[in-house]
gemmi code that builds the backbone of each chain (N, CA, C; Angstrom):
import gemmi

chains = {
    "A": [
        ("UNK", (178.817, 97.479, 140.241), (178.962, 98.342, 139.071), (177.872, 99.420, 139.072)),
        ("UNK", (178.273, 100.614, 138.690), (177.306, 101.731, 138.707), (176.326, 101.630, 137.531)),
        ("UNK", (175.129, 102.150, 137.763), (174.085, 102.086, 136.733), (174.540, 102.769, 135.437)),
        ("UNK", (175.191, 103.906, 135.555), (175.627, 104.642, 134.355), (176.568, 103.792, 133.500)),
        ("UNK", (177.400, 102.992, 134.169), (178.330, 102.139, 133.429), (177.581, 101.002, 132.727)),
        ("UNK", (176.580, 100.449, 133.407), (175.773, 99.381, 132.807), (175.025, 99.909, 131.580)),
        ("UNK", (174.493, 101.114, 131.682), (173.782, 101.737, 130.556), (174.703, 101.777, 129.335)),
        ("UNK", (175.945, 102.145, 129.583), (176.912, 102.268, 128.490), (177.319, 100.897, 127.939)),
        ("UNK", (177.637, 99.970, 128.819), (178.136, 98.655, 128.389), (177.060, 97.839, 127.675)),
        ("UNK", (175.785, 97.983, 128.093), (174.706, 97.212, 127.457), (173.990, 98.028, 126.364)),
        ("UNK", (174.523, 99.203, 126.075), (173.939, 100.103, 125.059), (172.437, 100.308, 125.267)),
        ("UNK", (172.060, 100.649, 126.503), (170.634, 100.818, 126.815), (170.161, 102.217, 126.427)),
        ("UNK", (168.926, 102.285, 125.975), (168.328, 103.578, 125.683), (167.869, 104.202, 127.002)),
        ("UNK", (168.076, 105.496, 127.166), (167.697, 106.162, 128.409), (166.401, 106.941, 128.214)),
        ("UNK", (165.369, 106.563, 128.977), (164.112, 107.323, 128.964), (164.135, 108.346, 130.098)),
        ("UNK", (164.507, 107.890, 131.295), (164.760, 108.794, 132.417), (165.970, 108.260, 133.167)),
        ("UNK", (166.793, 109.153, 133.649), (167.959, 108.740, 134.436), (168.068, 109.710, 135.603)),
        ("UNK", (168.052, 109.187, 136.820), (167.997, 110.074, 137.985), (169.372, 110.220, 138.618)),
        ("UNK", (169.408, 111.071, 139.613), (170.662, 111.330, 140.333), (171.209, 110.058, 140.954)),
        ("UNK", (170.300, 109.112, 141.226), (170.743, 107.872, 141.864), (171.412, 106.910, 140.888)),
        ("UNK", (171.573, 107.359, 139.631), (172.208, 106.505, 138.623), (173.665, 106.211, 138.957)),
        ("UNK", (174.205, 106.956, 139.902), (175.595, 106.695, 140.311), (175.651, 105.614, 141.395)),
        ("UNK", (174.476, 105.137, 141.809), (174.487, 104.115, 142.859), (174.878, 102.751, 142.302)),
        ("UNK", (175.305, 101.901, 143.184), (175.792, 100.577, 142.814), (174.600, 99.650, 142.518)),
        ("UNK", (174.628, 98.968, 141.393), (173.578, 97.994, 141.073), (173.923, 96.685, 141.798)),
        ("UNK", (172.977, 96.176, 142.579), (173.267, 95.029, 143.450), (173.031, 93.680, 142.765)),
        ("UNK", (172.428, 93.715, 141.574), (172.103, 92.466, 140.884), (170.928, 92.715, 139.974)),
        ("UNK", (170.301, 91.648, 139.489), (169.183, 91.847, 138.584), (168.046, 90.900, 138.873)),
        ("UNK", (166.873, 91.245, 138.372), (165.715, 90.351, 138.453), (164.949, 90.480, 137.149)),
        ("UNK", (164.569, 89.334, 136.577), (163.881, 89.345, 135.300), (162.495, 88.726, 135.459)),
        ("UNK", (161.445, 89.424, 135.043), (160.099, 88.861, 135.143), (159.041, 89.888, 134.813)),
        ("UNK", (157.861, 89.388, 134.455), (156.776, 90.273, 134.023), (155.567, 90.233, 134.948)),
        ("UNK", (155.620, 89.388, 135.980), (154.513, 89.320, 136.943), (154.879, 90.161, 138.160)),
        ("UNK", (154.095, 91.200, 138.402), (154.460, 92.209, 139.398), (154.630, 91.618, 140.798)),
        ("UNK", (153.750, 90.684, 141.168), (153.840, 90.107, 142.511), (155.141, 89.329, 142.709)),
        ("UNK", (155.625, 88.705, 141.641), (156.886, 87.963, 141.763), (158.058, 88.917, 141.941)),
        ("UNK", (157.989, 90.057, 141.297), (159.043, 91.059, 141.467), (159.018, 91.580, 142.898)),
        ("UNK", (157.822, 91.857, 143.418), (157.691, 92.323, 144.801), (158.232, 91.287, 145.772)),
        ("UNK", (157.994, 90.014, 145.470), (158.394, 88.946, 146.394), (159.887, 88.648, 146.313)),
        ("UNK", (160.484, 88.792, 145.136), (161.828, 88.240, 144.943), (162.932, 89.231, 144.613)),
        ("UNK", (162.611, 90.393, 144.082), (163.674, 91.352, 143.738), (164.181, 92.039, 145.005)),
        ("UNK", (165.462, 92.371, 145.010), (166.062, 93.015, 146.178), (166.326, 94.495, 145.887)),
        ("UNK", (166.425, 95.293, 146.948), (166.748, 96.701, 146.750), (168.047, 96.853, 145.942)),
        ("UNK", (168.057, 97.803, 145.038), (169.249, 98.048, 144.225), (169.340, 97.197, 142.976)),
        ("UNK", (168.411, 96.241, 142.818), (168.409, 95.383, 141.622), (167.971, 96.163, 140.382)),
        ("UNK", (168.444, 95.672, 139.242), (167.969, 96.156, 137.955), (166.854, 95.203, 137.531)),
        ("UNK", (165.685, 95.736, 137.188), (164.534, 94.893, 136.827), (164.384, 94.880, 135.310)),
        ("UNK", (164.401, 93.682, 134.761), (164.297, 93.499, 133.311), (162.911, 92.938, 132.990)),
        ("UNK", (162.130, 93.656, 132.161), (160.736, 93.273, 131.939), (160.208, 93.804, 130.612)),
        ("UNK", (159.116, 93.204, 130.136), (158.441, 93.767, 128.968), (157.267, 94.661, 129.385)),
        ("UNK", (156.975, 94.714, 130.692), (155.885, 95.593, 131.149), (156.305, 97.052, 130.991)),
        ("UNK", (155.385, 97.899, 130.560), (155.757, 99.305, 130.312), (154.678, 100.293, 130.748)),
        ("UNK", (153.922, 99.917, 131.803), (152.859, 100.813, 132.278), (153.216, 101.394, 133.647)),
        ("UNK", (152.352, 102.261, 134.116), (152.683, 103.092, 135.271), (152.890, 102.296, 136.564)),
        ("UNK", (152.254, 101.123, 136.667), (152.414, 100.334, 137.894), (153.828, 99.803, 138.061)),
        ("UNK", (154.548, 99.712, 136.940), (155.950, 99.300, 136.966), (156.779, 100.298, 137.783)),
        ("UNK", (156.474, 101.571, 137.616), (157.199, 102.613, 138.344), (156.936, 102.473, 139.841)),
        ("UNK", (155.671, 102.176, 140.195), (155.317, 102.007, 141.607), (156.038, 100.804, 142.208)),
        ("UNK", (156.119, 99.702, 141.462), (156.837, 98.523, 141.955), (158.312, 98.876, 142.192)),
        ("UNK", (158.899, 99.607, 141.255), (160.311, 100.007, 141.391), (160.518, 100.855, 142.638)),
        ("UNK", (159.559, 101.739, 142.910), (159.646, 102.590, 144.098), (159.527, 101.777, 145.375)),
        ("UNK", (158.517, 100.915, 145.396), (158.233, 100.145, 146.612), (159.403, 99.211, 146.953)),
        ("UNK", (159.960, 98.543, 145.936), (161.058, 97.597, 146.175), (162.387, 98.332, 146.379)),
        ("UNK", (162.494, 99.540, 145.825), (163.764, 100.273, 145.906), (164.759, 99.804, 144.860)),
        ("UNK", (164.253, 99.549, 143.655), (165.104, 99.062, 142.558), (165.999, 100.180, 142.035)),
        ("UNK", (167.120, 99.791, 141.406), (168.016, 100.817, 140.866), (167.476, 101.377, 139.558)),
        ("UNK", (166.793, 100.544, 138.767), (166.235, 100.997, 137.485), (165.393, 99.882, 136.882)),
        ("UNK", (164.636, 100.232, 135.845), (163.858, 99.251, 135.090), (164.350, 99.265, 133.649)),
        ("UNK", (164.599, 98.076, 133.096), (164.946, 97.980, 131.673), (163.770, 97.348, 130.938)),
        ("UNK", (163.169, 98.094, 130.018), (162.069, 97.570, 129.200), (162.665, 96.976, 127.927)),
        ("UNK", (162.383, 95.694, 127.706), (163.045, 94.979, 126.609), (162.126, 94.795, 125.400)),
        ("UNK", (162.639, 94.129, 124.393), (161.881, 93.874, 123.155), (161.386, 95.160, 122.489)),
        ("UNK", (162.108, 96.245, 122.704), (161.748, 97.507, 122.072), (160.560, 98.214, 122.718)),
        ("UNK", (160.136, 97.731, 123.896), (158.989, 98.372, 124.561), (159.440, 99.705, 125.166)),
        ("UNK", (158.544, 100.673, 125.140), (158.853, 101.994, 125.650), (157.820, 102.376, 126.703)),
        ("UNK", (158.206, 103.195, 127.677), (157.238, 103.588, 128.710), (156.101, 104.397, 128.110)),
        ("UNK", (154.866, 104.162, 128.605), (153.761, 105.007, 128.148), (153.881, 106.367, 128.840)),
        ("UNK", (153.002, 107.290, 128.433), (153.117, 108.673, 128.899), (153.023, 108.772, 130.426)),
        ("UNK", (152.065, 108.020, 130.979), (151.849, 108.090, 132.428), (153.068, 107.593, 133.201)),
        ("UNK", (153.691, 106.515, 132.709), (154.847, 105.991, 133.456), (156.058, 106.908, 133.314)),
        ("UNK", (156.199, 107.506, 132.150), (157.305, 108.441, 131.944), (157.183, 109.628, 132.905)),
        ("UNK", (155.968, 110.148, 133.000), (155.735, 111.302, 133.884), (155.951, 110.927, 135.352)),
        ("UNK", (155.432, 109.745, 135.726), (155.574, 109.332, 137.131), (157.048, 109.054, 137.461)),
        ("UNK", (157.782, 108.464, 136.511), (159.201, 108.175, 136.738), (159.995, 109.466, 136.909)),
        ("UNK", (159.668, 110.459, 136.094), (160.361, 111.743, 136.213), (160.054, 112.403, 137.554)),
        ("UNK", (158.793, 112.327, 137.950), (158.367, 112.976, 139.191), (158.939, 112.284, 140.430)),
        ("UNK", (159.151, 110.976, 140.349), (159.532, 110.237, 141.556), (160.989, 109.780, 141.542)),
        ("UNK", (161.711, 110.088, 140.466), (163.141, 109.769, 140.448), (163.452, 108.308, 140.202)),
        ("UNK", (162.699, 107.670, 139.322), (162.987, 106.289, 138.951), (163.609, 106.285, 137.552)),
        ("UNK", (164.702, 105.550, 137.387), (165.354, 105.480, 136.074), (164.665, 104.429, 135.208)),
        ("UNK", (164.260, 104.825, 134.000), (163.654, 103.904, 133.041), (164.575, 103.795, 131.819)),
        ("UNK", (164.918, 102.551, 131.473), (165.839, 102.300, 130.370), (165.181, 101.357, 129.381)),
        ("UNK", (165.768, 101.226, 128.184), (165.155, 100.349, 127.199), (166.182, 99.659, 126.326)),
        ("UNK", (165.712, 98.565, 125.692), (166.568, 97.854, 124.749), (165.683, 97.168, 123.706)),
        ("UNK", (166.210, 97.051, 122.484), (165.461, 96.332, 121.450), (165.674, 94.824, 121.605)),
        ("UNK", (166.615, 94.440, 122.466), (166.883, 93.011, 122.651), (165.880, 92.390, 123.630)),
        ("UNK", (165.886, 91.056, 123.698), (164.927, 90.349, 124.561), (165.384, 90.373, 126.019)),
        ("UNK", (164.459, 90.020, 126.908), (164.796, 89.916, 128.328), (165.898, 88.882, 128.537)),
        ("UNK", (165.848, 87.797, 127.787), (166.864, 86.743, 127.882), (168.255, 87.303, 127.560)),
        ("UNK", (168.351, 88.031, 126.455), (169.635, 88.595, 126.040), (170.185, 89.594, 127.063)),
        ("UNK", (169.324, 90.497, 127.498), (169.777, 91.534, 128.436), (170.166, 90.917, 129.780)),
        ("UNK", (169.377, 89.915, 130.226), (169.705, 89.247, 131.493), (171.065, 88.561, 131.391)),
        ("UNK", (171.302, 87.877, 130.269), (172.569, 87.179, 130.059), (173.740, 88.151, 130.066)),
        ("UNK", (173.568, 89.244, 129.366), (174.644, 90.239, 129.294), (174.925, 90.847, 130.667)),
        ("UNK", (173.846, 91.137, 131.417), (174.014, 91.736, 132.747), (174.692, 90.755, 133.699)),
        ("UNK", (174.282, 89.491, 133.628), (174.889, 88.462, 134.474), (176.402, 88.386, 134.242)),
        ("UNK", (176.781, 88.341, 132.978), (178.215, 88.258, 132.648), (178.958, 89.492, 133.133)),
        ("UNK", (178.354, 90.646, 132.920), (178.980, 91.901, 133.306), (179.200, 91.960, 134.817)),
        ("UNK", (178.162, 91.583, 135.587), (178.284, 91.630, 137.044), (179.237, 90.566, 137.553)),
        ("UNK", (179.251, 89.402, 136.895), (180.162, 88.314, 137.317), (181.611, 88.733, 137.076)),
        ("UNK", (181.870, 89.436, 135.976), (183.224, 89.870, 135.640), (183.783, 90.864, 136.649)),
        ("UNK", (182.878, 91.624, 137.269), (183.363, 92.674, 138.162), (183.433, 92.196, 139.619)),
        ("UNK", (183.013, 90.949, 139.853), (183.041, 90.455, 141.236), (184.391, 89.856, 141.583)),
    ],
    "B": [
        ("UNK", (146.943, 107.838, 158.338), (146.905, 108.171, 156.917), (145.857, 107.301, 156.252)),
        ("UNK", (145.009, 107.902, 155.435), (144.042, 107.102, 154.708), (144.063, 107.448, 153.218)),
        ("UNK", (144.010, 106.416, 152.391), (144.072, 106.598, 150.948), (142.875, 105.898, 150.309)),
        ("UNK", (142.225, 106.577, 149.375), (141.120, 105.967, 148.642), (141.649, 105.421, 147.323)),
        ("UNK", (141.213, 104.212, 146.964), (141.619, 103.613, 145.696), (140.355, 103.339, 144.883)),
        ("UNK", (140.337, 103.826, 143.648), (139.158, 103.609, 142.804), (139.305, 102.331, 141.983)),
        ("UNK", (138.190, 101.668, 141.738), (138.209, 100.444, 140.929), (138.633, 100.777, 139.499)),
        ("UNK", (139.498, 99.940, 138.935), (139.885, 100.079, 137.537), (140.749, 101.286, 137.213)),
        ("UNK", (141.222, 101.982, 138.245), (141.967, 103.228, 138.016), (143.450, 102.928, 137.750)),
        ("UNK", (143.698, 102.270, 136.620), (145.031, 101.785, 136.294), (146.079, 102.899, 136.211)),
        ("UNK", (145.678, 104.054, 135.685), (146.652, 105.130, 135.508), (147.162, 105.729, 136.811)),
        ("UNK", (146.418, 105.492, 137.885), (146.902, 105.954, 139.194), (147.416, 104.776, 140.012)),
        ("UNK", (147.482, 103.617, 139.373), (147.865, 102.398, 140.073), (149.217, 102.522, 140.742)),
        ("UNK", (149.274, 102.092, 141.986), (150.540, 102.110, 142.709), (150.855, 103.446, 143.351)),
        ("UNK", (150.023, 104.457, 143.080), (150.373, 105.776, 143.630), (150.161, 105.819, 145.143)),
        ("UNK", (149.129, 105.124, 145.640), (148.902, 105.112, 147.092), (150.044, 104.404, 147.809)),
        ("UNK", (150.443, 103.234, 147.292), (151.488, 102.469, 147.991), (152.840, 103.168, 147.933)),
        ("UNK", (153.159, 103.796, 146.797), (154.425, 104.525, 146.700), (154.437, 105.684, 147.693)),
        ("UNK", (153.256, 106.330, 147.813), (153.129, 107.447, 148.749), (153.248, 106.968, 150.199)),
        ("UNK", (152.646, 105.815, 150.484), (152.708, 105.257, 151.842), (154.155, 104.973, 152.231)),
        ("UNK", (154.909, 104.347, 151.312), (156.315, 104.040, 151.618), (157.100, 105.333, 151.868)),
        ("UNK", (156.875, 106.327, 151.019), (157.597, 107.599, 151.160), (157.237, 108.302, 152.472)),
        ("UNK", (155.931, 108.308, 152.811), (155.482, 108.959, 154.052), (156.076, 108.274, 155.282)),
        ("UNK", (156.116, 106.946, 155.251), (156.658, 106.205, 156.392), (158.148, 106.508, 156.558)),
        ("UNK", (158.875, 106.558, 155.435), (160.306, 106.875, 155.497), (160.499, 108.264, 156.087)),
        ("UNK", (159.649, 109.203, 155.631), (159.736, 110.572, 156.150), (159.433, 110.626, 157.639)),
        ("UNK", (158.529, 109.742, 158.084), (158.146, 109.724, 159.503), (159.193, 109.015, 160.370)),
        ("UNK", (160.300, 108.588, 159.749), (161.381, 107.981, 160.515), (161.272, 106.480, 160.694)),
        ("UNK", (160.357, 105.850, 159.960), (160.232, 104.392, 160.020), (161.423, 103.777, 159.274)),
        ("UNK", (161.998, 102.703, 159.827), (163.197, 102.114, 159.212), (162.900, 101.567, 157.812)),
        ("UNK", (163.969, 101.426, 157.010), (163.830, 101.092, 155.587), (163.163, 99.733, 155.360)),
        ("UNK", (163.488, 98.738, 156.201), (162.914, 97.396, 156.023), (161.403, 97.427, 156.260)),
        ("UNK", (160.994, 98.079, 157.338), (159.561, 98.186, 157.649), (158.821, 98.973, 156.569)),
        ("UNK", (159.421, 100.071, 156.097), (158.782, 100.900, 155.074), (158.613, 100.117, 153.777)),
        ("UNK", (159.616, 99.295, 153.459), (159.558, 98.495, 152.240), (158.464, 97.424, 152.353)),
        ("UNK", (158.413, 96.756, 153.525), (157.370, 95.741, 153.732), (155.987, 96.378, 153.676)),
        ("UNK", (155.847, 97.551, 154.254), (154.560, 98.268, 154.216), (154.210, 98.643, 152.774)),
        ("UNK", (155.228, 99.011, 152.004), (155.004, 99.363, 150.598), (154.512, 98.175, 149.803)),
        ("UNK", (155.097, 97.011, 150.043), (154.694, 95.797, 149.318), (153.260, 95.393, 149.699)),
        ("UNK", (152.966, 95.408, 151.003), (151.605, 95.073, 151.468), (150.590, 96.036, 150.849)),
        ("UNK", (150.920, 97.329, 150.882), (150.001, 98.333, 150.344), (149.806, 98.166, 148.851)),
        ("UNK", (150.895, 97.859, 148.140), (150.797, 97.702, 146.681), (149.855, 96.554, 146.334)),
        ("UNK", (150.042, 95.425, 147.000), (149.175, 94.276, 146.723), (147.726, 94.589, 147.090)),
        ("UNK", (147.538, 95.289, 148.209), (146.194, 95.677, 148.618), (145.568, 96.635, 147.613)),
        ("UNK", (146.370, 97.569, 147.182), (145.904, 98.565, 146.211), (145.487, 97.893, 144.901)),
        ("UNK", (146.292, 96.920, 144.454), (145.974, 96.212, 143.210), (144.682, 95.418, 143.367)),
        ("UNK", (144.491, 94.786, 144.544), (143.255, 94.032, 144.782), (142.034, 94.948, 144.721)),
        ("UNK", (142.147, 96.126, 145.327), (141.024, 97.081, 145.291), (140.749, 97.512, 143.862)),
        ("UNK", (141.821, 97.735, 143.107), (141.707, 98.237, 141.742), (141.123, 97.186, 140.791)),
        ("UNK", (141.559, 95.937, 140.970), (141.172, 94.885, 140.022), (139.850, 94.212, 140.418)),
        ("UNK", (139.640, 93.986, 141.720), (138.507, 93.137, 142.127), (137.339, 93.868, 142.778)),
        ("UNK", (137.618, 94.896, 143.571), (136.533, 95.509, 144.347), (135.590, 96.292, 143.431)),
        ("UNK", (134.280, 96.149, 143.643), (133.281, 96.828, 142.811), (133.488, 98.337, 142.802)),
        ("UNK", (133.675, 98.882, 143.996), (133.737, 100.343, 144.124), (135.066, 100.815, 144.688)),
        ("UNK", (136.117, 100.034, 144.474), (137.398, 100.412, 145.066), (137.352, 100.215, 146.566)),
        ("UNK", (138.121, 101.004, 147.295), (138.131, 100.852, 148.747), (139.135, 101.796, 149.368)),
        ("UNK", (139.502, 101.480, 150.611), (140.423, 102.382, 151.313), (141.608, 101.607, 151.910)),
        ("UNK", (142.728, 102.301, 151.987), (143.904, 101.780, 152.692), (144.178, 102.737, 153.842)),
        ("UNK", (144.193, 102.197, 155.048), (144.435, 103.029, 156.229), (145.727, 102.575, 156.905)),
        ("UNK", (146.621, 103.502, 157.126), (147.916, 103.172, 157.726), (148.025, 103.849, 159.081)),
        ("UNK", (148.340, 103.062, 160.104), (148.517, 103.596, 161.450), (149.945, 103.335, 161.905)),
        ("UNK", (150.615, 104.382, 162.348), (151.995, 104.227, 162.811), (152.026, 104.352, 164.327)),
        ("UNK", (152.562, 103.320, 164.976), (152.752, 103.365, 166.417), (154.230, 103.187, 166.709)),
        ("UNK", (154.604, 103.344, 167.972), (156.016, 103.267, 168.345), (156.621, 101.919, 167.993)),
        ("UNK", (155.832, 100.836, 168.141), (156.403, 99.508, 167.936), (155.859, 98.785, 166.704)),
        ("UNK", (154.923, 99.403, 165.982), (154.333, 98.693, 164.841), (153.721, 99.647, 163.818)),
        ("UNK", (153.619, 99.134, 162.597), (152.858, 99.833, 161.548), (151.720, 98.899, 161.148)),
        ("UNK", (150.496, 99.416, 161.148), (149.341, 98.597, 160.787), (148.689, 99.140, 159.516)),
        ("UNK", (148.395, 98.224, 158.593), (147.777, 98.600, 157.328), (146.449, 97.861, 157.207)),
        ("UNK", (145.373, 98.623, 157.031), (144.057, 98.006, 156.842), (143.571, 98.319, 155.427)),
        ("UNK", (143.265, 97.253, 154.683), (142.753, 97.417, 153.320), (141.306, 96.939, 153.331)),
        ("UNK", (140.392, 97.827, 152.960), (138.969, 97.520, 153.142), (138.170, 97.844, 151.885)),
        ("UNK", (137.285, 96.914, 151.514), (136.351, 97.207, 150.427), (134.958, 96.708, 150.803)),
        ("UNK", (133.974, 97.072, 149.993), (132.583, 96.715, 150.303), (132.042, 95.679, 149.322)),
        ("UNK", (132.905, 94.910, 148.732), (132.420, 93.817, 147.889), (133.149, 93.739, 146.571)),
        ("UNK", (133.072, 92.554, 145.992), (132.068, 91.492, 146.153), (132.310, 90.527, 147.329)),
        ("UNK", (133.490, 90.470, 147.909), (133.771, 89.456, 148.921), (134.397, 88.222, 148.306)),
        ("UNK", (135.183, 87.503, 149.106), (135.894, 86.312, 148.618), (135.125, 85.070, 149.061)),
        ("UNK", (134.799, 84.222, 148.099), (133.983, 83.044, 148.399), (134.752, 82.026, 149.243)),
        ("UNK", (135.979, 81.747, 148.845), (136.774, 80.720, 149.512), (138.170, 81.287, 149.799)),
        ("UNK", (138.389, 81.690, 151.030), (139.644, 82.367, 151.380), (140.840, 81.421, 151.215)),
        ("UNK", (140.674, 80.150, 151.626), (141.781, 79.192, 151.487), (142.209, 79.056, 150.035)),
        ("UNK", (141.233, 79.014, 149.143), (141.536, 78.909, 147.710), (142.250, 80.176, 147.224)),
        ("UNK", (141.750, 81.328, 147.672), (142.362, 82.603, 147.276), (143.797, 82.726, 147.787)),
        ("UNK", (144.080, 82.015, 148.891), (145.425, 82.044, 149.479), (146.356, 81.001, 148.849)),
        ("UNK", (145.851, 80.224, 147.894), (146.677, 79.196, 147.260), (147.598, 79.846, 146.222)),
        ("UNK", (148.929, 79.600, 146.321), (149.849, 80.214, 145.367), (149.449, 79.899, 143.925)),
        ("UNK", (149.364, 80.915, 143.098), (149.061, 80.727, 141.684), (147.587, 80.808, 141.353)),
        ("UNK", (146.715, 80.731, 142.378), (145.278, 80.806, 142.102), (144.868, 82.265, 141.919)),
        ("UNK", (144.189, 82.547, 140.834), (143.762, 83.918, 140.577), (142.463, 83.940, 139.780)),
        ("UNK", (141.639, 84.949, 140.037), (140.430, 85.135, 139.236), (140.528, 86.441, 138.441)),
        ("UNK", (141.757, 86.931, 138.265), (141.946, 88.215, 137.577), (141.469, 88.141, 136.131)),
        ("UNK", (140.830, 89.198, 135.657), (140.410, 89.234, 134.246), (141.619, 89.405, 133.315)),
        ("UNK", (141.398, 89.132, 132.023), (142.499, 89.169, 131.049), (143.236, 90.509, 131.007)),
        ("UNK", (142.486, 91.610, 131.089), (143.165, 92.910, 131.002), (144.188, 93.072, 132.121)),
        ("UNK", (143.893, 92.467, 133.274), (144.809, 92.595, 134.417), (146.023, 91.676, 134.269)),
        ("UNK", (145.784, 90.449, 133.811), (146.932, 89.537, 133.662), (147.878, 90.021, 132.561)),
        ("UNK", (147.317, 90.664, 131.520), (148.179, 91.229, 130.471), (149.151, 92.267, 131.030)),
        ("UNK", (148.728, 92.923, 132.104), (149.579, 93.959, 132.706), (150.498, 93.390, 133.790)),
        ("UNK", (150.448, 92.080, 133.986), (151.340, 91.466, 134.963), (150.747, 91.330, 136.349)),
        ("UNK", (149.413, 91.590, 136.472), (148.732, 91.325, 137.738), (148.212, 89.894, 137.698)),
        ("UNK", (147.572, 89.468, 138.794), (146.902, 88.177, 138.773), (147.848, 86.992, 138.736)),
        ("UNK", (149.016, 87.144, 139.372), (149.953, 86.024, 139.448), (149.511, 85.015, 140.500)),
        ("UNK", (148.489, 85.364, 141.261), (148.040, 84.482, 142.337), (149.001, 84.502, 143.514)),
        ("UNK", (149.630, 85.652, 143.728), (150.637, 85.793, 144.783), (150.341, 86.961, 145.716)),
        ("UNK", (149.287, 87.697, 145.423), (149.034, 88.945, 146.141), (148.811, 88.752, 147.634)),
        ("UNK", (147.826, 87.907, 147.998), (147.530, 87.702, 149.421), (148.712, 87.058, 150.132)),
        ("UNK", (149.430, 86.200, 149.408), (150.594, 85.528, 150.006), (151.709, 86.538, 150.282)),
        ("UNK", (151.909, 87.456, 149.344), (152.901, 88.511, 149.574), (152.532, 89.368, 150.779)),
        ("UNK", (151.237, 89.634, 150.923), (150.788, 90.436, 152.063), (151.074, 89.674, 153.364)),
        ("UNK", (150.709, 88.396, 153.377), (150.920, 87.581, 154.586), (152.411, 87.453, 154.932)),
        ("UNK", (153.230, 87.214, 153.893), (154.673, 87.024, 154.105), (155.349, 88.248, 154.707)),
        ("UNK", (154.814, 89.414, 154.378), (155.437, 90.642, 154.862), (154.804, 91.162, 156.151)),
        ("UNK", (153.848, 90.387, 156.694), (153.160, 90.797, 157.922), (153.625, 89.965, 159.106)),
        ("UNK", (153.683, 90.586, 160.278), (153.919, 89.807, 161.502), (152.593, 89.333, 162.068)),
        ("UNK", (151.532, 90.085, 161.776), (150.190, 89.630, 162.120), (149.310, 89.877, 160.901)),
        ("UNK", (148.582, 88.853, 160.463), (147.793, 88.955, 159.236), (146.394, 88.441, 159.505)),
        ("UNK", (145.403, 89.264, 159.216), (144.009, 88.837, 159.376), (143.259, 89.144, 158.098)),
        ("UNK", (142.415, 88.200, 157.679), (141.560, 88.477, 156.530), (140.134, 88.085, 156.881)),
        ("UNK", (139.219, 88.989, 156.675), (137.801, 88.743, 156.925), (137.054, 89.055, 155.648)),
        ("UNK", (136.226, 88.134, 155.196), (135.502, 88.392, 153.958), (134.141, 87.718, 153.963)),
        ("UNK", (133.151, 88.425, 153.507), (131.803, 87.868, 153.392), (131.210, 88.316, 152.067)),
        ("UNK", (130.633, 87.365, 151.366), (130.016, 87.678, 150.067), (128.938, 88.747, 150.243)),
        ("UNK", (128.997, 89.745, 149.388), (128.002, 90.812, 149.442), (128.320, 91.892, 150.458)),
        ("UNK", (129.272, 91.631, 151.353), (129.610, 92.633, 152.376), (130.984, 93.240, 152.128)),
        ("UNK", (131.920, 92.391, 151.699), (133.240, 92.928, 151.399), (134.372, 92.217, 152.122)),
        ("UNK", (135.556, 92.740, 151.928), (136.772, 92.135, 152.465), (137.564, 93.173, 153.249)),
        ("UNK", (138.082, 92.744, 154.393), (138.995, 93.592, 155.163), (140.248, 92.789, 155.480)),
        ("UNK", (141.381, 93.369, 155.174), (142.660, 92.730, 155.496), (143.401, 93.642, 156.461)),
        ("UNK", (143.858, 93.050, 157.563), (144.636, 93.821, 158.533), (146.029, 93.200, 158.628)),
        ("UNK", (147.026, 94.021, 158.371), (148.421, 93.574, 158.415), (149.182, 94.408, 159.418)),
        ("UNK", (149.850, 93.733, 160.332), (150.686, 94.493, 161.262), (152.141, 94.114, 161.073)),
        ("UNK", (152.979, 95.126, 161.016), (154.426, 94.901, 160.902), (155.067, 95.398, 162.192)),
        ("UNK", (155.791, 94.522, 162.883), (156.515, 94.948, 164.082), (157.749, 95.731, 163.656)),
        ("UNK", (157.966, 96.845, 164.297), (159.103, 97.686, 163.922), (160.363, 97.276, 164.672)),
        ("UNK", (160.679, 95.988, 164.615), (161.875, 95.522, 165.327), (162.995, 95.202, 164.352)),
        ("UNK", (162.752, 95.530, 163.078), (163.799, 95.316, 162.073), (163.938, 93.867, 161.658)),
        ("UNK", (163.494, 92.914, 162.489), (163.623, 91.498, 162.149), (162.271, 90.882, 161.863)),
        ("UNK", (162.233, 89.604, 161.621), (160.981, 88.938, 161.326), (160.672, 87.897, 162.384)),
        ("UNK", (159.442, 87.936, 162.855), (159.020, 86.901, 163.802), (158.241, 85.812, 163.089)),
        ("UNK", (157.913, 86.075, 161.831), (157.075, 85.138, 161.080), (155.622, 85.512, 161.246)),
        ("UNK", (154.857, 85.403, 160.171), (153.474, 85.851, 160.207), (152.548, 84.820, 160.813)),
        ("UNK", (151.374, 85.258, 161.214), (150.350, 84.328, 161.652), (149.053, 84.717, 160.962)),
        ("UNK", (148.174, 83.768, 160.839), (146.969, 84.037, 160.058), (145.712, 83.719, 160.837)),
        ("UNK", (144.743, 84.613, 160.710), (143.421, 84.323, 161.249), (142.418, 84.621, 160.155)),
        ("UNK", (141.409, 83.825, 160.056), (140.416, 84.086, 159.014), (139.012, 83.955, 159.544)),
        ("UNK", (138.048, 84.453, 158.807), (136.656, 84.266, 159.192), (135.799, 84.311, 157.952)),
    ],
}
model = gemmi.Model(1)
for chain_id, residues in chains.items():
    chain = gemmi.Chain(chain_id)
    for i, (resn, *xyz) in enumerate(residues, 1):
        res = gemmi.Residue()
        res.name, res.seqid = resn, gemmi.SeqId(i, " ")
        for name, pos in zip(("N", "CA", "C"), xyz):
            atom = gemmi.Atom()
            atom.name, atom.element = name, gemmi.Element(name[0])
            atom.pos, atom.b_iso = gemmi.Position(*pos), 0.0
            res.add_atom(atom)
        chain.add_residue(res)
    model.add_chain(chain)
structure = gemmi.Structure()
structure.add_model(model)
structure.setup_entities()
């Protein structure tokens, strides 16, 4: 499923959305410890987290994630917003918890398989 | 390529490793190798930022058959390398764990993504980590040497 469709179906807030938003989302990874994301997330995954600082953008770049969803109403700080815009990383948000968003994404991806 | 990382420079955090991955891709290095180099560099960069007194340097060398990443600082040095290599063990301060660092996985992530992994550390002198990635697209499994 394309990122743009997921944004719509999960009613995600868009902070930055890049040209790569038309790419296929390969799955998801949920977690707030950066090393675990580096170790376990796969390229094209959607990362669901409460972290909202600039290092999140770097992790997304290094792993090759499709986007980051900041949950619990967290919003990117100024530095991460600027870095995401400059480097083409999509940053999204939701007022719901990581648990809720992960559950919704799982169901959505399972339905389309 | 050489990158300087300053201690505590959170707002620039990850910029060296993101740049390293991008530069390697531009230089024609395959996606798997570039990604592994990015992960090694990120963990190294975070270690310099969180633990090293005066930051340090990341040096990347590209050869026909391998990419080598050297992460070097001048202290404080690691007292017990085996302990530092234990999954989940961390001495990160609270400000770092609040940001999602200090999972106790950094050195392990570096080793896992390396085909050759060396760590040398002495108290008061500093730490040097050398990671080599073979550009064969596959994994031979890492090996470790310490001192």
